[in-house]
VOBA-1610 file (N, C-alpha, C; in pm, whole numbers, padded with zeros to 5 digits, always signed):
BEGIN
Met+14722+06885-00063Met+14701+06881+00080Met+14789+06777+00147Leu+14835+06675+00072Leu+14923+06575+00129Leu+15047+06641+00187Val+15107+06735+00113Val+15227+06802+00159Val+15200+06880+00287Ala+15093+06959+00288Ala+15061+07038+00407Ala+15034+06947+00525Ser+14966+06835+00503Ser+14936+06742+00611Ser+15063+06680+00667Leu+15156+06637+00578Leu+15281+06580+00624Leu+15364+06681+00702Val+15371+06803+00652Val+15448+06907+00720Val+15389+06932+00858Thr+15258+06942+00868Thr+15193+06969+00995Thr+15213+06855+01093Val+15195+06732+01048Val+15207+06617+01138Val+15350+06597+01185Ile+15446+06603+01095Ile+15584+06572+01129Ile+15654+06686+01202Cys+15628+06807+01166Cys+15703+06919+01223Cys+15621+07009+01314Gly+15494+06985+01327Gly+15412+07072+01408Gly+15398+07209+01347Ala+15413+07217+01216Ala+15409+07347+01149Ala+15272+07371+01091Ser+15232+07494+01094Ser+15107+07533+01032Ser+15131+07568+00887Pro+15044+07526+00795Pro+15068+07559+00655Pro+15021+07698+00615Ala+14987+07783+00709Ala+14936+07916+00676Ala+15046+08001+00613Pro+15026+08050+00490Pro+15128+08132+00426Pro+15130+08274+00479Ala+15241+08341+00459Ala+15252+08482+00496Ala+15173+08566+00396Ser+15153+08691+00428Ser+15083+08778+00333Ser+15169+08793+00208Ala+15103+08809+00096Ala+15173+08820-00031Ala+15269+08939-00032Ala+15239+09043+00043Ala+15322+09163+00044Ala+15460+09136+00103Ser+15474+09037+00194Ser+15603+09012+00258Ser+15687+08909+00183Cys+15630+08841+00084Cys+15701+08737+00010Cys+15739+08786-00130Val+15851+08733-00180Val+15895+08773-00313Val+15936+08651-00396Asn+15936+08668-00526Asn+15990+08570-00617Asn+16142+08588-00616Val+16217+08481-00597Val+16363+08492-00584Val+16438+08452-00711Asp+16367+08439-00821Asp+16432+08398-00947Asp+16549+08488-00985Asn+16540+08616-00954Asn+16646+08711-00992Asn+16725+08764-00873Ala+16731+08684-00765Ala+16806+08727-00647Ala+16955+08739-00680Thr+17020+08836-00618Thr+17164+08856-00635Thr+17234+08826-00503His+17365+08811-00508His+17447+08784-00389His+17396+08661-00312Ser+17341+08561-00383Ser+17285+08446-00313Ser+17393+08350-00266Ser+17363+08289-00151Ser+17453+08190-00092Ser+17371+08095-00005Thr+17434+07987+00034Thr+17369+07889+00120Thr+17395+07924+00265Ala+17288+07934+00344Ala+17301+07962+00487Ala+17316+07832+00565Val+17238+07730+00529Val+17245+07599+00594Val+17193+07496+00494Ser+17250+07375+00497Ser+17204+07272+00403Ser+17211+07134+00467Lys+17143+07039+00403Lys+17146+06899+00447Lys+17133+06811+00324Leu+17212+06703+00321Leu+17207+06607+00211Leu+17126+06486+00253Phe+17051+06431+00157Phe+16972+06311+00178Phe+17004+06213+00066Gly+17000+06082+00096Gly+17015+05981-00008Gly+17152+05919-00012Ala+17171+05830-00113Ala+17298+05761-00134Ala+17399+05856-00196Thr+17526+05817-00194Thr+17632+05906-00243Thr+17617+05939-00391Tyr+17560+05851-00470Tyr+17546+05878-00613Tyr+17409+05934-00650Lys+17314+05935-00560Lys+17181+05991-00585Lys+17140+06074-00465Thr+17197+06191-00454Thr+17170+06274-00337Thr+17071+06386-00368Leu+17005+06427-00264Leu+16919+06545-00266Leu+16982+06646-00172Lys+16985+06772-00213Lys+17040+06877-00128Lys+16928+06975-00095Leu+16898+06988+00033Leu+16797+07081+00082Leu+16870+07196+00150Glu+16835+07319+00112Glu+16908+07435+00162Glu+16815+07548+00206Val+16861+07627+00302Val+16809+07762+00321Val+16907+07850+00247Arg+16856+07920+00146Arg+16938+08013+00068Arg+16904+08154+00112Arg+16997+08244+00086Arg+16972+08386+00115Arg+17028+08468+00001Gly+16966+08583-00022Gly+17012+08672-00127Gly+16932+08800-00128Lys+16973+08891-00216Lys+16908+09021-00223Lys+16809+09026-00340Val+16693+09083-00310Val+16593+09112-00412Val+16553+09257-00391Asn+16572+09339-00494Asn+16543+09482-00485Asn+16609+09547-00364Gly+16735+09509-00337Gly+16813+09571-00230Gly+16785+09521-00090Arg+16696+09424-00074Arg+16662+09371+00059Arg+16699+09223+00066Trp+16745+09177+00185Trp+16785+09038+00204Trp+16663+08952+00233Tyr+16660+08834+00167Tyr+16551+08737+00184Tyr+16610+08597+00204Gly+16533+08510+00265Gly+16569+08370+00277Gly+16463+08285+00207Trp+16505+08169+00153Trp+16410+08078+00088Trp+16463+07935+00095Ala+16376+07840+00068Ala+16414+07699+00066Ala+16443+07658-00079Arg+16544+07572-00096Arg+16578+07521-00229Arg+16609+07372-00218Leu+16559+07295-00314Leu+16584+07151-00322Leu+16646+07122-00458Ser+16760+07051-00459Ser+16827+07021-00586Ser+16889+06882-00579Gly+16945+06838-00690Gly+17009+06706-00696Gly+16921+06607-00769Asp+16910+06487-00714Asp+16832+06379-00776Asp+16684+06393-00738Thr+16626+06506-00773Thr+16487+06536-00738Thr+16392+06460-00830Lys+16268+06451-00786Lys+16161+06390-00864Lys+16051+06493-00882Arg+15983+06484-00996Arg+15870+06573-01023Arg+15772+06565-00906Arg+15726+06681-00862Arg+15632+06699-00751Arg+15697+06702-00613Asp+15832+06687-00603Asp+15897+06713-00474Asp+15867+06859-00438Thr+15854+06887-00309Thr+15803+07018-00268Thr+15886+07080-00155Pro+15974+07176-00185Pro+16045+07248-00079Pro+15961+07364-00024Ala+15977+07393+00104Ala+15906+07505+00167Ala+15997+07568+00272Leu+15969+07692+00307Leu+16045+07764+00408Leu+15964+07774+00536Leu+16021+07723+00645Leu+15960+07741+00777Leu+16022+07864+00840Val+15940+07949+00899Val+15988+08069+00967Val+15938+08064+01111Ser+16029+08090+01204Ser+15995+08095+01346Ser+16017+08237+01396Phe+15927+08281+01481Phe+15940+08414+01543Phe+15972+08404+01692Asp+15998+08279+01739Asp+16028+08259+01880Asp+16153+08174+01900Gly+16249+08189+01810Gly+16377+08119+01823Gly+16373+07972+01785Gly+16268+07927+01720Gly+16260+07788+01675Gly+16166+07700+01755Lys+16098+07758+01854Lys+16004+07677+01933Lys+15882+07638+01850Thr+15830+07731+01774Thr+15718+07704+01682Thr+15754+07765+01548Ser+15688+07717+01444Ser+15718+07771+01311Ser+15599+07748+01219Ser+15600+07818+01108Ser+15496+07799+01007Ser+15557+07818+00870Val+15493+07756+00770Val+15538+07770+00632Val+15504+07911+00586Lys+15602+07977+00529Lys+15582+08113+00479Lys+15600+08114+00328Cys+15526+08197+00264Cys+15533+08217+00119Cys+15488+08093+00043Glu+15498+08102-00086Glu+15456+07994-00174Glu+15555+07877-00165Arg+15503+07757-00154Arg+15588+07639-00157Arg+15645+07623-00298Gly+15763+07565-00305Gly+15821+07535-00435Gly+15765+07405-00489Leu+15785+07381-00616Leu+15742+07256-00677Leu+15843+07219-00785Val+15901+07100-00771Val+15992+07052-00874Val+15908+07009-00993Glu+15936+07068-01109Glu+15852+07045-01226Glu+15897+06927-01311Gly+16019+06879-01292Gly+16069+06765-01369Gly+16182+06695-01294Asp+16198+06566-01316Asp+16304+06490-01250Asp+16439+06557-01272Gly+16517+06570-01165Gly+16650+06629-01172Gly+16654+06781-01172Gln+16539+06845-01171Gln+16536+06992-01169Gln+16531+07043-01025Ala+16579+07164-01005Ala+16572+07227-00873Ala+16434+07290-00852Gly+16395+07302-00727Gly+16272+07372-00692Gly+16299+07461-00572Trp+16228+07573-00561Trp+16250+07664-00449Trp+16121+07733-00412Ser+16117+07777-00287Ser+16001+07848-00234Ser+16013+07997-00266Gly+15911+08071-00230Gly+15921+08217-00233Gly+16014+08263-00123Gly+16059+08387-00132Gly+16152+08442-00034Gly+16080+08521+00074Tyr+16129+08509+00197Tyr+16073+08580+00311Tyr+16180+08675+00365Pro+16144+08797+00404Pro+16245+08894+00449Pro+16323+08848+00572Glu+16453+08869+00569Glu+16536+08842+00686Glu+16508+08948+00792Ser+16547+08917+00915Ser+16525+09008+01027Ser+16651+09017+01111Ser+16671+09130+01177Ser+16786+09145+01267Ser+16756+09082+01404Ser+16633+09041+01427Ser+16597+08980+01555Ser+16654+08839+01566Ser+16714+08808+01679Ser+16769+08673+01699Ser+16658+08569+01716Lys+16536+08614+01736Lys+16423+08521+01751Lys+16367+08474+01616Val+16398+08544+01508Val+16349+08505+01376Val+16449+08408+01315Arg+16402+08286+01287Arg+16488+08180+01235Arg+16423+08115+01114Phe+16506+08065+01022Phe+16458+07999+00901Phe+16504+07853+00901Arg+16422+07768+00841Arg+16454+07626+00822Arg+16388+07580+00692Ala+16460+07504+00613Ala+16402+07448+00491Ala+16342+07311+00525Ile+16231+07281+00462Ile+16165+07152+00477Ile+16117+07110+00339Ala+16118+06981+00312Ala+16072+06935+00181Ala+16004+06800+00193Thr+15902+06782+00113Thr+15838+06653+00096Thr+15897+06595-00032Met+15959+06476-00019Met+16031+06416-00132Met+15984+06272-00153Gln+15994+06227-00277Gln+15953+06090-00309Gln+16064+05992-00275Lys+16026+05879-00216Lys+16121+05772-00189Lys+16148+05698-00320Pro+16269+05643-00336Pro+16301+05571-00460Pro+16203+05457-00492Gly+16155+05383-00393Gly+16065+05271-00418Gly+15918+05309-00411Gly+15887+05434-00397Gly+15749+05480-00384Gly+15722+05535-00246Gly+15620+05613-00234Gly+15589+05679-00107Gly+15662+05811-00093Trp+15647+05873+00022Trp+15702+06007+00047Trp+15776+06010+00180Phe+15870+06102+00192Phe+15932+06131+00322Phe+15954+06281+00333Val+15967+06327+00455Val+15989+06469+00482Val+16129+06486+00539Gly+16204+06581+00483Gly+16336+06614+00533Gly+16342+06761+00569Lys+16431+06795+00660Lys+16445+06936+00698Lys+16590+06965+00735Thr+16626+07091+00721Thr+16759+07138+00760Thr+16755+07179+00906Gly+16870+07216+00959Gly+16876+07279+01089Gly+16826+07424+01077Trp+16814+07489+01190Trp+16771+07631+01191Trp+16884+07722+01150Trp+16849+07830+01084Trp+16943+07937+01055Trp+16881+08066+01096
//
């Protein structure tokens, strides 16, 4: 609940997930690429937060990915907006970094041709000296 609370307080996002039918596991996505990314940290210990996109079963999806100098329990999530970025909510399953230095990613949410549907990655990450901080990418 700490992650959901931080996301809600800092970004005004609701932690309500999308229906399971609209979300997919992106482990086997093809044609994947980075849509938008942001780096956090020092030059030798960086974290990279991304909105990724790719195809799963012939359909395009977007998801959040966190990589680099990650720590166990860092948590990436995908924010989806249906009003051009004015409001947003976490969609699909949040990712969870299972070990230091490993990547973590959220479930994938279907892309839309509507200009009002926008994606943003957000992550709760551990500070080097203890505690947590929340980082986010720009909208895509």
